[in-house]
N, C-alpha and C positions, 0 to 999 in steps of 0.2 A: 877408721876402723869402730872405732867405739861410738862416737858420734854416728855413724850409720846404724849399730845396733839400737843404740838410746832410742833413736826416731821409730825403728822396726818398734822395739817394745811400747814406744809408747803409741803407736797404731793399731796393733794390734791389743794390746794387754784389754782384759774384760775390767770393767769396773758393774758393780751391783749396785743396780737403784729398787729402794727400798719407796712404797707405796703406805703412812701412816695417815688415822685418822686425827686429824686436828686437834678433836678434842678430848682423846685418851694415849693418845699415842701410837694407839693398836696396831699391829702391820696387817697388812691390809692385802697386799701384793708385792710380786721383790721378782724383779728378773735383769740380768746379766745383759753389759751391752758395752760395746768396745769401738773407737774411734771408723773402725775399719767398719764395723754395720753401720754405724750412724751416717758417715758416709752413702754408703752403696745406695741405706735405703733412702735419702734425698735425691742423688742421683736419679736411680729408676722412678723416685716419685714425679723425679723434673720430666723424666722424660714420658711418661703416663699425660700427665695432664698435655705438655706439647704435643703428644699425640692425637689426643680427646679433641683439643685447641685444632690443630689442621682437620680433622677430620667433620668439624660441626662447620667451621667454614666456610668447607666446599660442599653442606650437605642443608642441615637446617636453617644454617646464621647464614648461609652464603649471602642470602639479599642484604644484609644487614655489611657485612665482612668483605665482602670480595668488588673489590669497585669496578673487574671486567665483567661481572654480571650484572649488577646495576646499569652500566651503561648499554648492556646488551640487552634487557630489560625494558629500559629507557628507549632505546632504537624501538622494537619491537610493538611496545603503545602506539609509539608515534608512527609504526609502521599499519598495522592496527588501524589507528585514528583513521592518516590518508584514505584506507581502502575505504572506509566505512563513510566516509564523507564524499568520497568519489560515488559510490551507490546512490546514497542519500540524493546529491546534485543526480545521479541518471535519472531517478527517479520522480524527482522532483520537475523534471525537465517534461518528463512522459504524460506525467499530470497534469500539469499546464499546456500542453499539449491537445490530452485529451479534453480539458477545459475551455478552450477556448474552443477546441471544434466544436462542441455540445450548447456553447452560448449561443456560438454563429448559428448552429440550425435552430433553437430554440428559440431564439429572439427573431429571427431573420421574418417581416412584413412581407408576406404578399408570396404569389403564387408564383412560379418559372411560368413564363408567357414562352408556348414553341409554335405561334401562330407563324402562317406562311408570313403576313407580311413583314416579321420581326427577323425573317431566315433569308427576304431579299430587300433589308435596308429599308421598308417603306416607301418600294417605290410606285407599286399600285398605284397610293396614294397619290401621288403625281403626276395622274395619266391625262388628260386633257378631257372632260367631257363630252363632246361634239364628234360621235363617229361617222363613218361612212360604213355602208355595206362590208365592204371586204373585211373594213376592221374591227368592225361587228363578230362577224363573222373569225377571225382572228383572236379577237378576245375573249370569246365560248373559248374555244380550242384552248387559250392560254390557260382562263378559268380552269377549265377541265382539269388537267394536268396538273394544276397547282393543289387543286382539290385531292390529286392520286397521290403527290407528294405532299401533302398534308397526315393524308390519311396514315403513307407509309411511314413517315417522323413519329405520327403517335403510336402507331403498332411495333413500329422498332422501340420505340422510345420502352412501352412496356414491355416489351421480349424481356428487352436489356434488364430493367427494374427486376423482373420475375426472375433472372438467369440470377442477378447479382445475391438477392437474396436467399436463396437457397442454401440453408447453414444446415447442421447440423441437429438433427433433434434431441441433443443431450450437452450438457454443460459440465462439464468433466467437476466431480466431489464437489459438486454444492447442494444444498438443500436449502430453499427457499421457503420466508413466511409469506401468507396471506395478505397481500396489504390491508384488505376490505372483504366484505363477504357480501355479495348482492347478485344482480342479478347484468350479467354481460346482453346490451343494447347494441352496442357496434363491434364486429369484433375485428380479430386482424386482420389487414389485404393490403397489400404492399401494391398490387392492382390501379387502387385510387390514392394512394400513397397517404393512408390509414394507417401509420404503423404502431400501433399498441390498442388498447380495449378500452371500450366507455361502460365502467360500470355505474349502476345506478342505486344508492343506497340510503340508509337512513339522514339527512338533513344533520349536519354538525355532527357526524361521526368519525371518530378517533382515526387518523390514516397511518400505516404500521410498517417501518420498515423490514424490507422484505430478506437482510440478510445484514450483517454488519460492514461498517464501510464509512469512512467519509463525506462530508454533504461538499461538492462541489459548487452547486446554484440552488440559491435561494431567491430571489427577486419578482418581481414583478414586468406581466408582457400584456400587454392591451387586447393579442390576439387569446391565449392563454389565462390569461389573472395569473395569480399567485401558483408559481412555481416551482418545483424545490427536487435535486440532483442529486445521488450518491452514490459514488464511486465506492466499489467492491472488490472484490479481491479475484486474479483472473482477468481480468479488464473487463470485467461485468459492470455496466451502469443501471443505475432503474430511477423513473421519470416518473412527477407525480404533479398533473398540471387540474387547475382551475380548483383550487382550492378556497376555503375560505380564509382561513390563520395559516399563514405557518408559524411552526415551533422550535426550528432549529437555524444556525446562521453558516454563513458558508467556513468552514475548516472546524465547523464539530464531530467530535466520530457519535456514532448511533451504532446501537445493536440490536441483533435480530427482533422483530417485535416491537418495538420502542418508537411510538409516537411522534410522530414525525410533522404531524399538521391533518387540518380539522377538512373535510369535505365542503365541497360550499357549491358556489355554482359564478362562480369569477371571470372575466372573459366576454367577447366580444363570439367566438367559436360555442359558448357553452349555451346551449337549450334546456338546463336543467338542472336541478341539483346531480352532481355526478363527480365521479373519477377518471381522467382519461388516465391510464396504466402503460406505460412503457419499457420495455427491457432491450435492451442492447449489448451486445457482446462480441469485443474487437473490432470495434466502428460499425457495425449493423446491426439493425434493428432485428427483433425472433419473436416468436413469437408465445407471448407470456403462457399462452392456454397447455401449454406441451412442458412445461417446467410445476407451475401454480396450481392449486386447485382454489377455484371462488367460490 
């Protein structure tokens, strides 16, 4: 009993703590303290620091202290990276498809032939030259019928072309820059397969890009000379032909109004210094005059 009483007395006995100045030993402050108060103070201090540590480890410091959070963040980053790569692959595949399509169109040599001889496989050229009167009459009837067929083929082809290119007279949310100021000598006309405008201007005049985009074609062809094509947003492509000099390469990013070529007179189809300008929307040619002031 005495031992227990002695421990309790030791635990609750107050002690006076005096703080003095080291120089003159003057008393600065004094307070009483017991082992019970000291242990209680230490206990609550530990609880406070432990609670604060747990709070910070699940909020501000969790990205450094919580392994589960770090793993989750890494998984989210990997998922986001995978999604981004897939989108880029799809976009790149679409862009490659557009590039191959327009390269095949722009670099194609010669006009497609729809003559009757081609349709019939050249059988007319193999007929004998000596014909009797009956054969002559039959040949005349055949030729008349073939002429009708030939006309129908060309008419159907023209109607099909006209129907295929009746696109909206607007482009969504697109403001286009004038590539060059000049006089239009040959307008847009799908009936004669002229899918752009011929614009006459000053020789060596700079040609500007109509909108932000990426160069998808920068090459030379025999018919159209130096040609450059730019792919813009919303499946819009602009094409510039018969240039004297090209200032951009495939893959270059260009801004609206940026100079991309110098007007010239290159290519067999050119009859003088001018720009042949084409505008394609979702794989079909449209009339540039509806969207650009020249």
